[in-house]
C-alpha positions as CSV (number, residue, x, y, z in Angstrom):
1,M,25.9,91.7,-47.3
2,L,26.1,91.0,-43.6
3,N,24.3,94.2,-42.7
4,D,21.5,93.3,-45.2
5,I,21.0,90.0,-43.5
6,I,20.8,91.7,-40.1
7,V,18.2,94.0,-41.4
8,G,16.2,91.0,-42.8
9,I,16.4,89.3,-39.5
10,A,15.2,92.4,-37.7
11,K,12.3,92.8,-40.1
12,A,11.2,89.2,-39.6
13,L,11.3,89.6,-35.8
14,G,9.5,92.9,-36.0
15,A,6.8,91.4,-38.2
16,A,6.3,88.4,-36.0
17,F,6.4,90.0,-32.6
18,G,5.3,93.6,-33.2
19,D,6.1,96.6,-31.1
20,G,6.1,94.7,-27.8
21,F,9.7,93.6,-28.3
22,R,12.7,95.8,-28.8
23,I,15.3,94.6,-31.3
24,Y,19.0,95.5,-30.8
25,E,21.5,95.1,-33.6
26,N,24.5,96.6,-31.7
27,D,26.1,96.0,-28.4
28,V,24.1,97.5,-25.5
29,A,26.1,97.6,-22.3
30,Q,23.4,98.6,-19.9
31,G,19.9,99.8,-19.9
32,F,18.2,97.7,-22.5
33,T,14.5,97.2,-22.3
34,E,13.1,93.6,-21.8
35,P,11.6,91.7,-23.5
36,C,14.0,92.1,-26.4
37,F,16.1,90.4,-29.0
38,F,19.8,91.0,-29.7
39,I,21.2,90.0,-33.1
40,A,24.8,88.9,-33.0
41,A,26.8,87.8,-36.0
42,L,29.2,85.0,-35.2
43,E,32.0,84.0,-37.6
44,P,31.1,84.5,-41.3
45,E,33.1,82.4,-43.7
46,Q,33.6,82.0,-47.5
47,M,34.0,78.8,-49.4
48,P,35.1,78.9,-53.0
49,L,33.1,77.3,-55.9
50,L,34.0,76.8,-59.5
51,G,34.9,80.0,-61.4
52,E,34.5,83.3,-59.8
53,R,31.8,82.2,-57.4
54,A,31.8,81.5,-53.7
55,V,29.4,80.5,-50.9
56,R,29.3,82.8,-47.9
57,R,28.0,81.4,-44.7
58,Y,26.6,83.9,-42.2
59,P,25.9,82.3,-38.7
60,F,23.9,84.3,-36.1
61,D,23.1,84.0,-32.5
62,I,19.8,85.7,-31.7
63,H,19.5,86.3,-28.0
64,Y,16.1,86.6,-26.4
65,F,15.8,88.3,-23.1
66,P,12.4,87.4,-21.8
67,G,11.8,89.9,-19.0
68,A,9.8,89.0,-15.9
69,D,8.5,85.6,-16.9
70,G,11.9,84.1,-17.8
71,T,11.1,80.5,-17.1
72,N,12.7,77.8,-19.2
73,A,9.2,76.8,-20.4
74,A,8.7,80.4,-21.8
75,L,12.1,80.3,-23.4
76,Y,11.4,77.0,-25.1
77,D,8.1,78.3,-26.4
78,M,9.8,81.3,-27.9
79,A,12.4,79.0,-29.5
80,E,9.7,76.9,-31.1
81,H,8.2,80.1,-32.5
82,L,11.6,81.3,-33.8
83,L,12.0,78.1,-35.7
84,C,9.1,79.2,-37.9
85,V,9.9,82.9,-38.0
86,M,13.6,82.5,-39.0
87,K,12.9,79.9,-41.6
88,Y,12.9,82.5,-44.4
89,I,14.0,86.2,-44.3
90,I,13.6,88.8,-46.9
91,L,16.6,91.1,-47.6
92,P,16.2,94.8,-48.4
93,D,16.8,94.1,-52.1
94,G,13.9,91.6,-52.1
95,D,16.0,88.4,-52.1
96,M,14.8,85.6,-49.8
97,L,17.2,83.5,-47.7
98,R,16.4,80.3,-46.0
99,G,17.6,79.7,-42.4
100,L,19.8,76.6,-42.0
101,S,21.2,74.7,-39.0
102,M,18.7,76.2,-36.6
103,R,19.2,75.2,-33.0
104,Y,18.8,76.8,-29.6
105,R,19.6,76.6,-25.9
106,A,18.6,78.3,-22.7
107,E,21.4,79.6,-20.6
108,D,21.2,81.8,-17.5
109,G,17.6,82.9,-18.3
110,V,18.5,83.9,-21.9
111,L,17.5,82.0,-25.0
112,H,20.3,81.6,-27.6
113,F,18.8,80.8,-31.0
114,F,21.4,79.9,-33.7
115,V,20.7,80.2,-37.4
116,T,22.9,80.3,-40.5
117,Y,22.1,81.9,-43.8
118,N,24.1,81.0,-47.0
119,R,24.5,83.2,-50.0
120,V,26.2,82.5,-53.3
121,V,28.2,85.5,-54.5
122,N,30.1,86.3,-57.6
123,I,33.7,87.5,-56.9
124,P,34.8,89.9,-59.6
125,K,38.1,88.8,-61.1
126,K,40.6,91.5,-61.9
127,Q,41.5,91.5,-65.5
128,P,45.0,92.4,-66.4
129,V,45.4,95.8,-68.0
130,M,46.9,95.7,-71.5
131,E,50.0,97.6,-72.1
132,I,50.9,99.6,-75.2
133,L,52.4,97.5,-78.0
134,D,54.6,99.1,-80.6
135,T,55.2,97.3,-83.9
136,D,57.1,97.9,-87.0
137,I,55.4,96.5,-90.1
138,K,57.3,96.0,-93.4
139,T,56.5,94.2,-96.5
140,K,58.5,91.1,-97.6
141,K,59.7,92.4,-100.9
142,G,59.5,96.0,-100.9
């Protein structure tokens, strides 16, 4: 599920910004090309609901590395644009998720855009396997 959401985020970023921006989903130690986005999953969590259902929260930090014009004004303009782009994403299976708790901050020339996507999931419950039952059947009077 987490990987599907990462793919949905990458597709939304690619559709909004085109080929001019590189999108990284994995750690890149050195040599990344700016301007670019880096999608980082934070700490997913699961909260139980009634029955065999649960809500899974998937928080993300989308880093934006602006390149040469890395002024705070450019970072804030990008953040305002990301508020619209990340509002809805479409997963590979066609489901649509809504971005919640969107916020951002500029730090050391990098924009950190935080967004959370929730998903209700069914948790399959293991059914006990029946054992073999042997019975002796007799009539009352016979």
